[in-house]
N, C-alpha and C positions, 0 to 999 in steps of 0.2 A: 115464712113458718117459724115458728119462734125455735131458736138452742134448745140442745139440751145441755141447764148445768153440766158444768163437765165431773166436779166429785158434789157427795149429801150428805152430811152425818145425818145419821137417826139411832133412837135410843127406842126399844121398842119395853112393853111392861105385859104381863098379863095374870090373873090369877086359876091358876089351872084347877083342872073337872077331873073328872073320870072320864067325858067326851073327849076324842083327838080334838083339841083345835089348831089350827094355825096363829102361829105370830109373826109369822115375817114371810111375805114374797118377793122377790126381784122383781119389780116390771118392764115392762117393752121398755127396750133402748136403752136398757141400766143390767152393768155386773154385781150383783150383794158379795163384799165382802164381809162374815159377820168375825169383829175383830174380837169379843170380846161373851163368855155368855154364863149365866150367873142364877141358880137357885137358890130362894129359899126357903128354911119351913118356918111360918111364924108361927103354927097352932100354940094353943098354951097346951096343949094334955102333954102328956111323957111321952109317949112312941112316937119312932122313927114315920117319916113319908115316905111313901116310893115316886117315884117319877119313869117314861119313858120320854124321850128328846128321840128323833127323825129328820132326815132330810127325805124328800120327794121331787123326784121329776117324775114329769108324766103319770106313768102306771108305777111307776116302778121307788116305793118306799126302801129307806134304809137305815137301821136301828144309828144313832152315834152314843146315846149311854139306852141301856133296857133293864125296868125296875132297880135302878138306883135308889139306894137310901138315904135319906136326910136328914138328919139326927133333927132333934126339937131345936129353937135353936139358934140353929148352924145351916152352914153355904154347901151348894154342892158345884166344882166346875163340871161342864162336862166338854168344853175344849178344849186339847191342850196345844190346840193353835187355828189356826184364822179358815174359816169357811166360807170356800167360794161359793157362788148361789147362781148360776146365768137365768138366763129371763125365763120366768116362770115357775125358777126350781122356789120351795119352797121347807122354810124348819114350823115341825109340829111336833106337839106334843102334851103328854096326859098324865094326870096323874091316876095313881093305884085307887083314888080312895080322897073323897070331897074331903081333903085337910083344909089345909093355910101353907101351899105353895104357891110363890111368887119370881116367876123366871122377867130378867132380864136383859135384852140383848141390846148390843153397842154394832151398829152396823153401815157398812163404809158403801157409797151405790155410788158406782161409777159410769160415765155414759159410756157405749159398745161405741 
């Protein structure tokens, strides 16, 4: 049987839409630690864009931020520390409108 790698670093990126999108899910056998999260508004218009980011465990969804506003050509950092995700926990996000919000997550996966 192959042994799991003790630690794996990952970077996840996604462009947000109005649909709830899964950015990252902690895989079986690992705990995911979100080290950094960053949402950037790359729109060419002059209006801010909003987004909601959530932690999901089974049927429980907990908002990390709800309807946070990101000015054009600026960024928002939704986490003030690290977020620990148990196996199958997810981070999801959606935008208030199909604007140009991009999300970047830096994750450390560590074997259970």
